[in-house]
N, C-alpha and C positions, 0 to 999 in steps of 0.2 A: 196384610201389606203395609209397610207403611214407606214412600219414597223420598227424598231430598230432592228438592229439583232447583239447580244453583244454575250461572253461568260463571262465574268467579267465585273462590272456596277461599273467604274471608275467616276472620275470627269466631265472627260469629256460627257457619258451618263448621267448623272445626268443632267448637263448644257443643254443638247440636250431638256431634258424631260420638262422642267421648259419650254424654250424656245419655245417649240410646245404648252405649256399652254397658256402662253403670248399671242401668234399668232393664237389661238383658234383653231390649227391644231390638229386632233387625229391623237395620234402615239401607233401604236401598239408595243407590246415589244413582242421579240421571242427569248428566252436564245436556245443558242448553248451547248449542254451539249458533254460527249460521246459521243453520237448517234444521229445524222441527217437521218432526215426521207427525202426519196427520191420524194413521192409524200407529196400532201396537199398543196403545195406554189401555192397562187393566182397570177393572173396575174396583181398586184401593184408595186406598188417601194417601197425598203427592203433599206435602209443604213447599209453596213456593216461596224461593228464598234467591231470586236474581236479582243480580245489582242494575240491570238496565228493566225498568218498571214493565215499555213494552212487550217485551220476551215474555216476561211474568204475566200480564194480561192474556197474549196471546195463548200462550200454554195453559193457563188455568180455563181457559174456554176449549182449547183441545182434547182437556181431560175431563171439563165436564159433556161435550159432545158423544164421549167413547163412556161415559157410566162411571166414569170416576168421581174424587172430590177432590176439590181444592181448594188448601187452606193457606191463604186466604181465595175463596171464591172469584172467579170473575167480576161479578157485581161489583163486591166490596173492595176489589181492586182499581176498578175504572174508578169508584167512586172517590176512594179515598187519594188517589192521585192526582184528580182534578180537585184542588182546594174548593174552588165554587161551586162544585155540587156539593161535596162535606159540607158549606156552610148553609149551604139549600136544607140538609137532612139533618143537621142538628139545630135550628133554628125551628125548623120543622116538629122535632122533637121534643120542642120546649126548654131546650136546653140555651143556657145564658152563651151569647156571641156577642163579639165584637161591632161594632156600627161598621157595615161594608155597603160600599159599590162594586159594581164589576164595569169593568169599560172595554168595550167592544172598540177603541177609537179614539179618536182625537177629542172626547168630550168635554162640555164644560161642564168641569161639578166644581163647585167651592171646599175650597181647603181654610177648617177651620182650626189653625194651631196644626201641631207636626201629626201625620199621619203615614202609615206603609203602603207603601205601592210593591208588590210582586204579582208575579205570573202567577195564573192557577196551574202549574205545575214546577216542580220544580226540588230539590233539597238541599239540604247544610248551609242553610242563609243564603244561597247563590239567587239573583235575580231579584233580591228585596234593594227597596231604597227609600230611604227617607226623605219626604218631603214637609215645609212649611208654609209655602206660599204658590199660590195657583202660575205665576212664573216656573217655579220648579217644577210642580205638576206636568206642564203644558209643553216644557223640554224634555222632560223624559217619556210624552206619549211621543211624541214626533220620532224620538228612539225607539218606540217598543218594537219597529218593526211588525207589526201584525199583531203581538203577542195578543190573547186577552187577558186583562190585567183586574187587580183586587186592589182597592183603596180602603184600607180599613182605617178606623181609627186607632193615636197610638193610646196605646193602655199600659201603665206604669211606667217602668224603665225599662222594660225588655227583657227583664228577668221571669223567670217560668216554671212550671215542673212540667218533668214529663214522668208520666203515671204508664207503667206496662201494666196491661190487662190481657189476661190468658182465661179461656173457656170459664167468662162472669165475673172472674175475680182480678182486683187489684193486686201484684205479688208483689210488686217492687214500686220505688218512686224516688226520683230525685231532684232536686232544684238546683237550677243551672241561671247562674249569673252572669253576664255579658262582661270581657274583658275591658281595661281601662279604653275608656277612647271610644267605645264602637258600641249598639244597641241590640246588637243578635248575639242572643245566648248559645246557640251552636257548638256543643262540645267538641265538633268538627275544627271549629273556629279559633279554640281558643278557650270557649267559656270556660270560669270555676263550675266544679258541680260540687253539691253535699247532699249526704242522705236525706231522706224527706221522709217524715211521718206520715201513714196513711189513714185519715182521721175518715168516718162515717161521710163526709157529704165532699171529698176527694175522691174515695172509690165511685159514692154514686155519681158522680159526673164522669169521671173517666170509665164506669162502665155502662153507664148509657150513651155516653159517645159512642163507643165500640157498637154497642148494638143498632145505633144508628143509621151507621154506614154498614152492617152486615157483618162484620168483621170478629172471628172466632178468639184473633188474638189482635193486639195495635199498642201501637206506642202511642198515647193522646198527650198533646199539647196543651197545660193550661196556663191563661196568663195572670199575673199577679195585677189587680188595680185595687179599686174600692169593693172590689169581692172577684172570684174566682170566675174566671171565662175561659170557656172551652174555646181552643183558637182552630187549632189542626189535629186529624187521626193519621199514622201510619198503618198501612199496608201490610208495608214489608220491613216493618224498621229493625234498627239498627239496637243492638242492647250491650256490647262490649263495654261503652263506658257506663252505664248503668251495673254492669256487674263489678268491673271496678270501685265502681265509689260506695256500692250498698253489699257487698259480698254476697250478694243473694243470686242462687243459681237457677237462670230465667230462664238457660234452656232445659233444665232438667223439668220445670215446669212444662215448657211446649212439648215436650216429647211424651210428657206424661197425657196431656191432653191427645196427640196423634194416637198414642196407644189406647187410651179409651175409644176415640172416633172409629179403629179398626175392631173392634171388639163387637161392634153393634151391628 
């Protein structure tokens, strides 16, 4: 049995439901509201697709505690939601990553040229800032309200590549170009997207990145500089922009993975 766990039914979840129908896979639906029952979860396969990462992480732990299989797992979701933890795992796996410092307070850190400051959790380009002087960094740290931050070298112009990995394969990719006057490439912020051919290096980096955080499927972001740098791994990735850009049925690949898992 395969169950889709969600809190808000977005376009991606609707695509997954339609893909399950096309592949004749019975897909149960489980909506996570303001409360989650600890008991009653079966020893089945559950796809975690909550908009709230806290709900997703907690539900994954409950599912696994009941003997079920969460996709992605509790550990993978915890790691991927924490950008500092993800960075540590990526670096430990020998993958190329931007130079990074973790800031727990008003640290005296040198800023050599443009650098990115972001909270260790967040999405859609929120809680991310560009600094170029020590004064700008100090001002930002004073207003951080206790958030754990990452100070990361600026790689390239902000243009990046989103690669979607499913079950050890890169199934689709798009290049994301920041809108004029911005350096953030997120499609949610109006970034331009183009289909990206997947070569051997791109697939190898993306697959190894997903494996580094323990994700069965993931959206992997790579920065374009003097070479490719693995930046982030998304454990509950959106993919509507990727489908629109590439025409690839990402949902079908996910459902096929879940079907194979359920058969084991």
